[in-house]
N, C-alpha and C positions, 0 to 999 in steps of 0.2 A: 444323904441327899434326898430331897423330897420331890415328889412328883406333883406337878401342877395340873389340876383338872378343870379349873374354872377360870373364866376371864378375870374375875375379881381377884383371885389369887395371883394371877399373872401380873396384873397391874400393880398390886401391892409389892410383889417381888421386884419389879422394875423400878418402882419408886425407891425401894431400899438400895438397890444397886446404884441408881443415880445419885442418891444422897451420899453413898460411900465414895464414889469417884468424882462427884461434882461434874458430871458430863455437861457440855454446852448444849444449848437448846436444840440444835439440829439432830442430836443423838438421843433425845428423850423419847419415851414411849409414845407420847402424843404426836410427835413429829413423824413417827413411822406410820401412824394411822392416817394422818392428815395429808392432803394433796400438797405438792410443792407450790410455793408462791411464784407468781410470774416474775420474770426478770424486770428490774426497773432500770431506767436510764440513769447513769451516774451523773452527779452534779458537775457542771463545767468547772475546770480549775480556774481559780481567780488569777488575774494578771499579777505578775510579781511587781512589787513596789520598786520604783526607781531608787537606785543607790544614792543616798543623800549624805553619806558620810564625807567629811572633809578630806580624809585621806584618799577616798575613791575619786573625788573631784580633782584633787591635786594630781593623781596618777593620770587621769584623763587629760588634764591640761598639759602635763609633761609630754604625753604621747602626741597630742596635737602640735605642740611646739616642735617636737622632733620631726614630724611630718612636714611642717611648714619650712623648717630649715632644709630638709631634703629637697623639697620642691624649689626653694630658692637656689640651692646649689645646682640642681638640674638645669634651671633656667640660665644660670651663669655659664654652665658648660655649653649649652645650646648657643647662647650669645657669643661665647668665645669661639665656637666653631664657625659661626657665621662671620665673625670679625676676621678670622684666619682666612676664610674664603675670599673676603673682600680685599684683604692685603695681598693675597696671591694674584687676584685679578689686576690690582694696581701695579704690582711688580711685573706682571706679564705685559701690561700696556706700556710701562716704562721701557722694558726691553725692546718691544716692538717700535717704540718711538726712537730709541737709540739706533736701531737697525735702519729705520727709514731715514734718519738723519745722516747716517753713514752713506746710504745709497744716494741721497740727494747730493751729498758732498762729492761723491764719485761722479755723479752725472754732471755736476758743475765743472769738475776738472776735465771730464771728457768733452763737454761742450767748449770749454776754453781751448783745449788742445785741438779739438776737431775744427773749430772755427778758424784757428790760425793755420792749421796744416792742410786744409782742403785745397785741392788743386782748382784751377779756374773752371767754372761751370758746374761744380758739384755743390750740393746743398744737403744739410742734415735735416731730416724730418722725423717727427714722432710717429710711431707705428700705431694705426688705429686698431689693429688686430691684437697687438701685444703691448698693453699699457706698460710704460716705463722703459720700453726699448726704442731705439732709433735706427733708421736706415738712411742710406745715402743715395741720392738720385742725381743723375746728370740730365738736365732738361733737353739739351741739344741732341743727344744720342738716344734718350729714353731708357737708358740703362739704370738699374737700381741694384743695390747690394747692401748686405749687413756690415761688412767690414769697412773700415775707414779707407778711402781710396788713396793711393800713393801718387 
Protein backbone atom coordinates (compact mmCIF):
# COMPACT_ATOMS: atom_id res chain seq x y z
CA UNK A 1 0.00 0.00 0.00
CA UNK A 2 1.26 3.40 -0.86
CA UNK A 3 1.00 6.57 1.10
CA UNK A 4 -0.29 9.66 -0.66
CA UNK A 5 1.45 12.89 0.25
CA UNK A 6 0.40 15.29 -2.38
CA UNK A 7 -2.91 16.49 -3.81
CA UNK A 8 -1.85 15.57 -7.33
CA UNK A 9 -1.21 12.01 -6.24
CA UNK A 10 -4.61 11.89 -4.47
CA UNK A 11 -6.43 13.13 -7.59
CA UNK A 12 -4.68 10.58 -9.75
CA UNK A 13 -5.57 7.73 -7.37
CA UNK A 14 -9.22 8.84 -7.28
CA UNK A 15 -9.37 8.98 -11.07
CA UNK A 16 -8.07 5.44 -11.20
CA UNK A 17 -10.64 4.22 -8.65
CA UNK A 18 -13.47 5.98 -10.54
CA UNK A 19 -12.34 4.40 -13.77
CA UNK A 20 -12.27 0.99 -12.12
CA UNK A 21 -15.72 1.17 -10.63
CA UNK A 22 -17.32 3.67 -13.03
CA UNK A 23 -18.80 5.70 -10.20
CA UNK A 24 -21.63 8.08 -11.13
CA UNK A 25 -20.95 11.81 -11.14
CA UNK A 26 -22.10 12.61 -7.56
CA UNK A 27 -19.38 10.31 -6.18
CA UNK A 28 -16.49 11.69 -8.23
CA UNK A 29 -13.58 13.46 -6.61
CA UNK A 30 -14.63 16.73 -8.23
CA UNK A 31 -18.11 16.46 -6.75
CA UNK A 32 -16.68 16.17 -3.25
CA UNK A 33 -14.76 19.38 -3.62
CA UNK A 34 -17.53 21.30 -5.36
CA UNK A 35 -20.54 22.84 -3.63
CA UNK A 36 -23.90 21.10 -4.05
CA UNK A 37 -26.17 22.42 -6.79
CA UNK A 38 -29.34 24.18 -5.63
CA UNK A 39 -32.55 22.18 -5.92
CA UNK A 40 -34.48 22.81 -9.09
CA UNK A 41 -38.21 22.67 -9.48
CA UNK A 42 -39.38 19.51 -11.25
CA UNK A 43 -41.12 19.79 -14.59
CA UNK A 44 -44.92 19.55 -14.34
CA UNK A 45 -46.32 16.24 -15.42
CA UNK A 46 -48.06 16.37 -18.73
CA UNK A 47 -51.78 15.66 -18.86
CA UNK A 48 -52.52 12.06 -19.81
CA UNK A 49 -53.87 11.73 -23.30
CA UNK A 50 -57.54 10.72 -23.46
CA UNK A 51 -58.22 7.11 -24.26
CA UNK A 52 -59.15 6.90 -27.87
CA UNK A 53 -59.03 3.19 -28.37
CA UNK A 54 -62.18 1.74 -29.85
CA UNK A 55 -62.37 -0.90 -27.11
CA UNK A 56 -62.17 1.81 -24.42
CA UNK A 57 -64.92 3.79 -26.11
CA UNK A 58 -67.10 0.67 -26.40
CA UNK A 59 -66.60 -0.07 -22.70
CA UNK A 60 -67.56 3.50 -21.78
CA UNK A 61 -70.62 3.31 -24.02
CA UNK A 62 -71.66 0.01 -22.42
CA UNK A 63 -71.29 1.51 -18.95
CA UNK A 64 -73.40 4.52 -19.92
CA UNK A 65 -76.07 2.24 -21.40
CA UNK A 66 -76.20 0.25 -18.15
CA UNK A 67 -76.56 3.45 -16.12
CA UNK A 68 -79.31 4.63 -18.46
CA UNK A 69 -81.17 1.32 -18.07
CA UNK A 70 -80.83 1.50 -14.28
CA UNK A 71 -82.22 5.05 -14.26
CA UNK A 72 -85.15 4.03 -16.46
CA UNK A 73 -85.90 1.10 -14.16
CA UNK A 74 -85.74 3.35 -11.08
CA UNK A 75 -88.14 5.79 -12.79
CA UNK A 76 -90.56 2.92 -13.54
CA UNK A 77 -90.45 1.79 -9.90
CA UNK A 78 -91.13 5.36 -8.76
CA UNK A 79 -94.02 5.71 -11.21
CA UNK A 80 -95.38 2.30 -10.19
CA UNK A 81 -95.28 3.37 -6.55
CA UNK A 82 -97.14 6.57 -7.37
CA UNK A 83 -99.67 4.64 -9.41
CA UNK A 84 -100.19 2.21 -6.53
CA UNK A 85 -100.86 5.15 -4.17
CA UNK A 86 -103.39 6.60 -6.62
CA UNK A 87 -105.15 3.22 -6.92
CA UNK A 88 -105.32 2.97 -3.13
CA UNK A 89 -106.84 6.48 -2.96
CA UNK A 90 -109.47 5.56 -5.57
CA UNK A 91 -110.29 2.33 -3.74
CA UNK A 92 -110.64 4.25 -0.48
CA UNK A 93 -112.95 6.77 -2.14
CA UNK A 94 -115.05 3.94 -3.62
CA UNK A 95 -115.39 2.32 -0.19
CA UNK A 96 -116.37 5.68 1.28
CA UNK A 97 -118.92 6.20 -1.51
CA UNK A 98 -120.42 2.75 -0.88
CA UNK A 99 -120.61 3.51 2.84
CA UNK A 100 -122.30 6.86 2.19
CA UNK A 101 -124.70 5.18 -0.26
CA UNK A 102 -125.63 2.63 2.40
CA UNK A 103 -126.13 5.41 4.97
CA UNK A 104 -128.29 7.37 2.52
CA UNK A 105 -130.37 4.27 1.85
CA UNK A 106 -130.84 3.71 5.59
CA UNK A 107 -131.86 7.35 6.03
CA UNK A 108 -134.41 7.05 3.25
CA UNK A 109 -135.84 3.95 4.87
CA UNK A 110 -135.94 5.71 8.26
CA UNK A 111 -137.59 8.74 6.70
CA UNK A 112 -140.20 6.58 5.01
CA UNK A 113 -140.83 4.60 8.18
CA UNK A 114 -140.74 7.72 10.37
CA UNK A 115 -143.06 9.73 8.15
CA UNK A 116 -145.64 6.98 8.21
CA UNK A 117 -145.39 6.06 11.87
CA UNK A 118 -145.17 9.52 13.49
CA UNK A 119 -148.04 10.30 15.81
CA UNK A 120 -150.08 13.49 15.27
CA UNK A 121 -148.16 16.73 15.98
CA UNK A 122 -144.68 15.18 15.73
CA UNK A 123 -142.23 16.05 13.00
CA UNK A 124 -138.78 14.79 12.02
CA UNK A 125 -136.02 17.45 11.77
CA UNK A 126 -132.34 17.35 10.71
CA UNK A 127 -129.96 18.12 13.56
CA UNK A 128 -127.90 21.28 12.95
CA UNK A 129 -125.33 20.16 15.57
CA UNK A 130 -124.96 16.55 14.35
CA UNK A 131 -125.02 16.31 10.55
CA UNK A 132 -126.69 13.15 9.28
CA UNK A 133 -128.78 12.71 12.45
CA UNK A 134 -132.45 13.52 12.97
CA UNK A 135 -134.50 14.40 16.02
CA UNK A 136 -138.22 14.49 16.59
CA UNK A 137 -140.11 17.52 17.85
CA UNK A 138 -143.70 18.11 19.00
CA UNK A 139 -144.59 21.76 18.34
CA UNK A 140 -147.63 21.92 20.63
CA UNK A 141 -145.78 20.64 23.73
CA UNK A 142 -142.23 21.90 22.81
CA UNK A 143 -140.89 18.44 23.51
CA UNK A 144 -137.95 17.06 21.40
CA UNK A 145 -136.22 13.69 21.44
CA UNK A 146 -133.83 11.50 19.43
CA UNK A 147 -135.96 8.37 19.43
CA UNK A 148 -138.95 7.94 17.12
CA UNK A 149 -142.09 8.77 19.17
CA UNK A 150 -144.68 6.01 19.67
